[in-house]
VOGU-3710 file (C-alpha; in Angstrom, 3 decimals, decimal comma):
1> msktykqrke> 0,013/0,050/0,034  1,530/3,340/-1,008  2,135/5,870/1,664  0,232/9,245/1,826  2,141/12,476/1,248  1,895/13,288/4,975  3,419/9,850/5,875  6,251/10,516/3,363  6,854/13,847/4,961  7,037/12,464/8,474
11> dfvsnhyggt> 9,399/9,685/7,303  11,565/12,289/5,562  12,358/14,058/8,856  12,446/11,046/11,112  15,047/8,280/12,016  18,160/10,181/11,142  21,602/9,593/12,685  23,286/12,934/12,141  26,871/13,763/11,120  30,175/14,528/12,633
21> iseinfvtav> 30,960/17,485/14,907  33,892/18,469/12,692  31,610/18,749/9,590  29,168/20,835/11,653  31,967/23,145/12,687  33,002/23,631/9,029  29,431/24,431/7,931  28,843/26,909/10,831  32,319/28,485/10,232  30,702/30,159/7,142
31> apaayilysv> 29,099/32,776/9,474  32,501/33,909/10,978  34,021/33,715/7,588  31,357/36,023/6,115  31,831/38,405/9,116  35,555/38,531/8,285  34,829/39,702/4,729  32,221/42,098/5,923  34,709/43,542/8,480  37,572/43,808/5,896
41> lqsrlrfftp> 35,240/45,621/3,446  34,194/48,059/6,272  37,676/48,564/7,822  39,529/49,019/4,423  36,875/50,451/2,052  33,948/51,576/4,256  31,912/49,705/1,677  28,767/49,612/3,886  28,914/53,243/4,914  26,766/54,957/3,897
51> ygslqfffdf> 24,207/52,118/3,646  22,011/51,935/0,576  20,375/49,389/-1,777  23,715/48,062/-3,090  25,051/47,593/0,416  21,789/45,860/1,449  22,179/43,411/-1,484  25,759/42,541/-0,531  24,813/42,341/3,170  22,116/39,899/2,207
61> llnavailfa> 24,468/37,757/0,079  27,106/37,647/2,768  25,004/37,056/5,942  21,951/35,188/4,471  22,703/33,502/1,076  26,110/32,299/2,169  24,663/30,522/5,223  21,914/29,104/3,047  24,393/27,765/0,507  26,464/26,274/3,280
71> ttvyssypal> 23,535/24,148/4,334  22,468/23,198/0,771  24,497/23,713/-2,380  27,844/23,526/-0,641  26,813/21,148/2,163  29,360/18,623/0,966  32,063/21,211/0,375  31,883/23,755/3,332  35,632/24,187/3,389  35,556/25,329/-0,268
81> lnvlilspai> 32,815/27,882/0,559  34,877/29,212/3,367  37,842/29,634/1,040  35,732/31,414/-1,566  34,574/33,931/1,094  37,905/34,415/2,688  39,967/34,816/-0,456  38,677/38,313/-1,345  39,009/39,272/2,244  42,662/38,288/2,372
91> fiyfttraap> 43,239/39,994/-0,995  41,649/43,321/0,054  43,259/43,309/3,450  46,838/42,994/2,118  46,410/45,252/-0,910  44,636/48,317/0,704  45,198/50,553/3,598  42,802/51,036/6,481  40,183/53,613/5,719  40,401/56,860/7,754
101> qrivpvgpkt> 38,083/57,009/10,762  34,990/59,123/10,057  31,757/59,745/11,794  29,117/57,072/11,167  25,495/58,232/11,209  23,986/57,154/14,419  20,208/56,843/14,568  18,051/58,043/17,433  18,235/55,857/20,512  15,131/53,917/21,428
111> gkdkdvessg> 13,927/53,431/24,902  15,379/49,919/24,806  18,798/51,198/23,799  18,856/53,656/26,651  17,924/50,973/29,064  20,758/48,741/27,826  23,385/51,465/27,906  22,542/52,897/31,269  21,713/50,609/34,213  22,803/52,534/37,210
121> hlempkkafl> 26,402/51,928/38,045  26,911/48,946/35,710  27,409/49,794/32,013  26,071/47,366/29,557  26,683/48,820/26,112  25,620/47,221/22,836  28,393/45,031/21,474  28,727/44,231/17,752  30,048/40,712/18,188  27,093/39,738/20,387
131> tvyrgammmv> 24,627/41,208/17,839  26,332/39,388/14,968  26,397/36,051/16,934  22,718/36,174/17,802  21,712/37,409/14,380  23,667/34,629/12,595  22,242/32,080/15,021  18,753/33,264/14,230  19,534/33,252/10,415  20,649/29,572/10,574
141> tcisilavdf> 17,687/28,636/12,633  15,139/30,272/10,292  16,829/28,758/7,166  16,851/25,242/8,565  13,158/25,331/9,662  12,129/25,322/5,965  15,229/23,896/4,254  14,848/20,523/6,161  11,701/19,823/4,097  13,690/19,860/0,714
151> kvfprrfakv> 15,989/17,096/-0,570  18,697/19,715/-1,128  19,140/19,904/2,656  21,174/16,818/3,576  19,454/14,350/5,928  22,513/14,288/8,190  21,726/17,983/9,083  18,179/17,097/10,188  17,425/16,425/13,870  18,763/13,086/15,046
161> enwgtslmdl> 16,245/10,546/16,281  18,018/9,268/19,430  21,864/9,467/19,552  24,229/11,705/17,593  24,888/15,257/16,495  23,394/17,350/13,693  23,169/20,939/12,533  19,560/21,295/13,571  20,225/19,763/16,968  22,971/22,405/17,403
171> gvgsfvfssg> 20,537/25,128/16,259  17,861/24,478/18,796  20,291/24,380/21,645  22,059/27,512/20,441  18,697/29,244/20,239  18,204/28,621/24,007  21,819/29,449/24,919  21,706/32,814/23,127  18,493/33,686/24,902  20,315/32,942/28,182
181> vvsarvvlke> 23,147/35,237/27,216  20,925/38,354/27,070  18,746/37,226/29,992  21,728/37,722/32,221  21,129/41,476/31,879  18,310/41,358/34,539  20,426/39,444/36,993  23,430/41,785/36,477  21,243/44,831/37,241  19,850/43,402/40,372
191> ldafvqaqkr> 23,256/42,185/41,641  24,782/45,519/40,798  22,091/47,273/42,924  22,910/44,807/45,730  26,642/45,527/45,489  26,066/49,312/45,550  23,814/48,930/48,621  26,634/46,944/50,392  29,167/49,686/49,603  26,770/52,268/51,189
201> nekyntltag> 26,334/49,933/54,219  22,568/49,824/53,408  20,232/46,891/53,477  19,232/45,736/50,040  15,604/44,810/49,605  15,270/42,078/46,869  12,348/42,059/44,580  9,102/40,852/46,315  7,595/37,523/45,405  4,625/39,454/43,756
211> kriqatikst> 6,945/41,363/41,422  8,889/38,197/40,441  5,664/36,472/39,719  4,479/39,474/37,667  7,747/39,379/35,712  7,406/35,567/35,188  3,858/35,893/33,882  4,937/38,645/31,509  7,583/36,520/29,974  5,799/33,221/30,063
221> lpllvlgfir> 2,210/34,065/28,905  3,005/35,229/25,318  5,055/32,026/24,724  2,341/29,878/26,148  -0,217/31,521/23,880  2,074/30,916/20,895  2,536/27,329/21,853  -1,222/26,740/21,936  -1,739/28,561/18,637  0,870/26,334/17,066
231> lasvkstgya> -0,621/23,245/18,566  -4,106/24,158/17,307  -2,919/25,079/13,794  -0,830/21,810/13,500  -3,712/19,552/14,571  -6,403/21,411/12,601  -4,481/21,398/9,267  -3,128/17,825/9,450  0,413/19,192/9,154  3,167/16,493/9,172
241> ehiteygyhw> 4,546/16,014/12,665  7,710/14,518/14,152  6,258/13,089/17,245  9,473/11,905/18,815  10,868/15,480/18,679  8,880/16,921/21,612  5,811/14,643/21,892  2,307/14,678/20,693  1,135/18,000/22,059  4,297/19,743/23,133
251> nffftlallp> 6,310/22,145/21,052  9,352/24,403/21,469  7,301/27,373/22,559  6,170/25,443/25,618  9,794/24,754/26,536  10,661/28,402/26,191  7,594/29,352/28,280  8,681/27,171/31,175  12,144/28,729/31,467  11,247/32,062/33,151
261> pfvhifqsll> 9,708/30,534/36,342  12,856/28,469/37,094  15,211/31,323/36,114  13,385/33,680/38,616  13,537/30,968/41,304  17,289/30,651/40,901  17,612/34,467/40,833  15,816/34,634/44,263  17,988/31,875/45,728  21,078/33,810/44,518
271> fflpprllti> 20,685/36,192/47,491  20,941/33,361/50,034  24,615/33,038/49,270  27,121/34,794/51,551  27,345/38,545/50,500  31,034/38,256/49,758  30,368/35,821/46,987  27,773/38,032/45,329  29,890/40,047/42,953  29,675/40,725/39,232
281> snlpfiysml> 32,859/38,891/38,721  31,589/35,720/40,444  28,276/35,550/38,534  29,657/33,493/35,562  31,133/30,927/37,933  27,870/30,650/39,911  25,668/30,118/36,906  28,038/27,777/35,141  28,260/25,525/38,202  24,492/25,755/38,502
291> svlvasayqi> 24,130/24,601/34,839  26,550/21,680/35,383  24,716/20,778/38,563  21,343/20,718/36,851  22,635/18,773/33,760  24,541/16,282/35,958  21,526/15,621/38,242  19,368/15,108/35,221  21,899/12,707/33,780  22,109/10,715/37,032
301> llettglkkf> 18,333/10,376/36,908  18,481/9,151/33,338  21,181/6,551/34,162  20,029/5,296/37,553  16,215/5,138/37,059  14,166/3,882/34,153  13,662/7,455/32,900  16,004/7,136/29,838  14,261/3,903/28,721  10,887/5,490/29,246
311> vlvgereqwg> 11,597/8,562/27,136  13,214/6,628/24,360  11,055/3,466/24,086  8,376/3,666/26,848  4,654/3,353/26,160  2,837/6,607/25,756  -0,743/5,600/26,538  -0,038/4,190/29,960  1,090/7,600/31,373  -1,486/9,879/29,761
321> ligwnkegif> -0,334/13,414/28,955  3,098/12,799/30,430  3,549/9,792/28,177  2,302/11,571/25,160  4,716/14,466/25,755  7,552/12,777/27,537  10,275/14,121/25,176  9,316/17,725/25,707  8,711/17,471/29,429  11,945/15,751/30,350
331> sffgylaifl> 14,193/17,387/27,826  13,260/20,653/29,480  15,761/20,071/32,250  18,542/19,908/29,722  17,385/23,088/28,019  17,187/24,732/31,434  20,867/23,745/31,979  21,646/25,244/28,564  19,912/28,542/29,418  21,880/28,775/32,598
341> agmsaggyll> 25,075/28,226/30,797  24,076/31,087/28,413  23,411/33,265/31,489  26,867/32,417/32,724  28,373/33,702/29,408  26,193/36,855/29,621  27,632/37,557/33,069  31,079/38,306/31,580  30,074/39,401/28,048  27,292/41,990/28,722
351> pashepasgk> 29,165/44,337/31,151  31,374/47,007/29,637  34,885/45,705/29,006  37,823/48,055/29,440  41,469/47,888/28,760  43,885/47,764/31,719  44,388/50,943/33,680  48,022/50,922/32,747  46,943/52,002/29,216  48,648/48,992/27,493
361> ksrfgplsks> 46,149/47,467/25,165  45,596/43,721/25,129  46,688/42,250/21,795  43,446/40,223/21,505  41,127/42,429/23,443  40,013/42,598/27,105  37,460/39,714/26,744  39,639/37,305/24,895  41,036/35,702/28,077  37,622/35,097/29,647
371> llqwsifwia> 36,257/33,707/26,367  39,266/31,375/25,931  39,085/30,101/29,496  35,383/29,312/29,318  35,704/27,709/25,977  38,388/25,373/27,222  36,268/24,687/30,304  33,187/23,583/28,333  35,174/21,668/25,753  37,241/19,881/28,298
381> iflvtsewrg> 34,250/18,634/30,403  32,465/17,701/27,103  35,372/15,586/26,041  35,515/13,997/29,558  31,936/12,971/29,544  31,888/11,720/25,906  35,341/10,188/25,617  36,531/9,205/29,107  36,652/5,571/29,781  33,772/4,582/32,063
391> lglqvsrrla> 31,564/7,376/31,012  31,544/7,430/27,159  28,117/9,113/27,097  26,561/9,930/23,747  24,984/13,112/22,763  21,182/12,980/22,600  19,034/16,014/21,669  15,911/14,028/22,282  16,939/13,497/25,872  18,825/16,882/26,136
401> nlpyvlwiaa> 21,272/15,004/28,270  24,553/16,081/29,799  26,775/15,665/26,760  24,289/17,531/24,648  24,292/20,493/27,104  28,045/20,541/27,247  28,383/20,381/23,456  26,022/23,357/23,087  27,859/25,423/25,649  31,320/24,537/24,146
411> fntsqlmafy> 30,200/25,406/20,626  28,589/28,681/21,492  31,442/29,983/23,732  33,863/29,107/20,916  31,665/30,815/18,358  31,367/33,926/20,530  35,164/33,996/20,867  35,533/33,831/17,044  33,110/36,755/16,412  34,720/38,727/19,281
421> lidyffigrg> 38,201/38,405/17,881  37,035/39,370/14,371  35,179/42,456/15,732  38,126/43,523/17,881  40,833/43,011/15,247  39,184/44,775/12,407  36,966/47,458/14,090  37,244/47,439/17,852  40,722/48,805/17,988  39,743/51,891/15,921
431> kgteeenyrl> 39,679/55,403/17,314  35,989/56,054/16,906  33,446/56,202/19,752  31,900/53,002/21,048  28,698/53,734/19,161  30,527/54,601/15,936  32,465/51,314/16,179  29,299/49,351/16,773  27,723/50,837/13,668  30,754/50,090/11,562
441> atpmvleafn> 31,090/46,500/12,750  27,357/45,424/12,729  25,750/44,194/9,460  22,294/45,633/9,348  20,743/42,318/8,226  22,089/40,495/11,299  21,199/43,366/13,573  17,634/43,214/12,342  17,467/39,405/12,883  18,821/39,907/16,382
451> keglpiflla> 16,557/42,803/17,371  13,355/41,273/15,845  14,057/37,745/16,958  10,647/36,523/17,985  8,525/38,159/15,270  10,929/36,805/12,624  10,888/33,309/14,225  7,144/33,371/14,156  7,005/34,539/10,526  9,538/31,771/9,590
461> nvltgvinls> 7,184/29,192/11,195  4,133/30,630/9,398  5,886/30,794/6,006  7,238/27,246/6,435  3,676/25,988/7,080  2,234/27,912/4,108  4,930/26,735/1,730  4,635/23,076/2,848  0,846/23,144/2,431  1,132/24,879/-1,004
471> intldmdnrl> 3,864/22,909/-2,795  5,320/19,448/-2,947  8,776/20,038/-1,284  9,791/16,370/-1,305  9,842/15,949/-5,108  11,060/19,392/-6,033  14,199/19,823/-8,180  17,164/21,068/-6,105  17,658/24,187/-8,304  14,057/25,142/-7,872
481> avavlvgyvf> 14,313/24,388/-4,134  17,176/26,677/-3,689  15,265/29,426/-5,499  12,323/28,968/-3,187  14,649/29,123/-0,155  16,394/32,273/-1,412  13,057/33,928/-1,839  11,901/32,810/1,641  15,078/34,161/3,344  14,728/37,405/1,391
491> vltcaatglg> 11,172/37,913/2,593  12,381/37,260/6,194  15,180/39,741/5,703  12,978/42,401/4,381  10,459/41,864/7,138  13,213/42,118/9,761  14,756/45,261/8,485  11,319/46,702/7,913  10,198/46,099/11,441  13,189/47,971/12,755
501> mipwrtkfgg> 11,979/51,084/10,924  8,525/51,108/12,452  8,446/53,739/15,194  5,558/52,237/17,109  6,707/48,640/16,996  6,326/46,621/20,177  9,028/45,002/22,318  7,811/41,619/21,265  11,248/40,620/20,073  12,516/40,918/23,578
511> ylgl> 10,734/37,790/24,770  13,544/35,655/23,226  15,661/37,160/26,108  12,999/35,982/28,495
//
């Protein structure tokens, strides 16, 4: 009996084994490579200043189409694509002189920008490398959401069924990690207020339970609504589902919605620590240890109880709603650990970083040491858990187990270090003001994807549904599929940049920072 189109679609995205971490690293290296070319064009030629239609076109090619090609056309030759991108960058860099510093037009500051730049005694300015990192992560995520439904997108990049690593597994974890990075801002502000009160020998009154509950509801409710809207739309349209991804009713929005309550609980417990430990410099260590503790405790439960067997092969009907949604419910603890690891990174990345008081500039920038140390930390413990004799744990996105958490943290801190070094080397050492350097170093396309994260993520999901319900993606010729994907990414890019120009737009995009 021949299968229905829906069954074929479900089979197409199911039962995959993934690929190697080294290949994934080569594919994702396209984003830093594109940023190198962008930075060279800016630092040597000021190509993107002023910014017009031509600049937008090349910005789109570099930061959208290049990433799309890395996951489709050049999926088997990512190293070649990196070489093609880096070659003109190397040529321009060694054949031209640095362009003279000149004033870059700076747009009016929004209320959100003012809030970021001024938070009492603690400065948290906008940083180009963070914007580029989050924008590139969102770009890869949005591309993969639709591309996975076409044959031109390799099956080894699709989400793995049980054990293994893939590009899409990396994407969903990185999405949570990057949200954690910016969410550290709230904790930093409160901790800074506590530190200042301690210096004045005053008692610090932490936020009341009522205010924390109010903040939790504000972050959680929109995501819950989106989760139920997605659930209703999928069930009502008969859309193809990958049940073993999150479960029968669960979806990614529900996972995101559950994060704020736990984050606010941990934030409240923070102030039970001895006051001498509650410093800005200690925050990354506290949250990284909390992340490892949560992930390790969850891994112990998986290994010492029947939980792992239940999630992977257990009967659904016997346990009702829990059984039907076991993947989403239990993998949440892994995603919580990833979010906490992201908050740890935000603890040292968000505050203003200054050169030593001696006046001697660091060769690789003031943040390079912290990024290198934390990258080594996450990579080392990932290797211990996955390679050490006696442990040898395998990565599982379905379980969101300890090796998966550590892999996500290791990759993202390393990626952040790459973007930071590029930003600092080509632009950050310039003589312009902090705002001027930010404008020079930040591609408008990636800034738009970063700022309008949630609306664009929603639009990507809607467009993916519309395209899948409108055309046969399984049997489409690869060249036509790439054309459809380029058009899809172009629509997303225009929408993101357009939203940033609307004066009355909401702060909806901020919910990705929870």
